[in-house]
C-alpha positions, 0 to 999 in steps of 0.5 A, spaced: 499 499 500 502 507 498 504 511 504 498 515 507 498 522 505 499 528 510 492 531 513 491 538 510 487 542 514 484 549 513 481 553 518 477 560 516 475 562 523 467 563 520 464 559 527 468 564 531 464 569 535 466 576 534 472 579 539 473 571 541 479 570 544 483 564 541 486 558 546 484 551 545 477 552 540 481 547 535 484 543 539 481 537 536 484 539 529 491 539 532 493 546 533 492 551 539 493 558 538 495 564 543 495 571 543 489 572 538 483 575 538 477 573 532 474 579 529 470 582 522 475 588 520 472 595 520 478 598 516 476 597 509 483 597 507 484 590 511 478 587 507 480 579 506 479 576 500 475 570 502 471 571 509 469 576 514 472 573 520 479 574 521 484 573 527 488 579 529 493 580 535 490 581 542 491 589 544 498 590 546 501 584 542 505 584 536 504 576 534 499 570 534 502 563 536 500 556 533 502 550 537 502 544 534 502 538 540 503 533 534 508 536 530 506 539 523 510 538 516 507 545 513 504 551 516 501 558 513 496 563 513 493 568 508 495 576 512 494 583 511 498 588 514 501 595 512 508 593 514 512 587 514 508 581 517 513 575 519 512 568 520 517 564 524 517 556 525 520 553 531 521 545 533 519 543 540 526 545 543 524 552 541 530 552 535 528 556 529 527 552 523 525 558 518 523 564 517 519 568 511 516 575 511 511 579 506 516 585 505 510 589 505 510 597 506 504 601 505 501 607 506 493 607 508 490 613 505 489 620 508 483 621 512 477 623 508 479 618 502 476 611 501 482 607 502 484 602 497 484 594 500 491 592 502 494 586 498 494 579 501 500 575 502 500 567 503 506 566 508 508 558 508 513 554 512 514 547 511 519 542 514 519 537 519 517 537 525 514 544 526 512 545 533 509 552 533 509 558 529 509 565 530 506 570 525 508 577 528 509 585 525 510 591 528 504 594 525 497 591 526 495 586 521 490 580 520 490 573 519 485 568 515 485 561 512 490 558 517 492 552 514 497 546 516 498 538 515 502 533 519 
């Protein structure tokens, strides 16, 4: 028999309530979150392309962390931000495995002008074993359609 294909899991966060803080809501899917809140963006510059409910870092936090109790071989999400959004992957010992970023630097339209939607970027890391990933930025950002596979 051929080896089993790794399970691909994608979360769109549409089942969450507005302003719900994430923790173990997706534990049965194999991931736990820290530092994130679900919301519907009110700023038209941050409109996600595929859904209305997204994640954003909690107030006074710059990042969102996803932990994999069973290490993942791939993880990522779509992000929107005015400054670079970084995705860093770590092993179970806390060693950084890989880091990528959006290289984004955008200016939101001045007050009174209708802002243009910011581009969304797909960030993805691969490698085995990934115990956690951290999305972070020096400016507000949103995260949508988080995905991973074991």
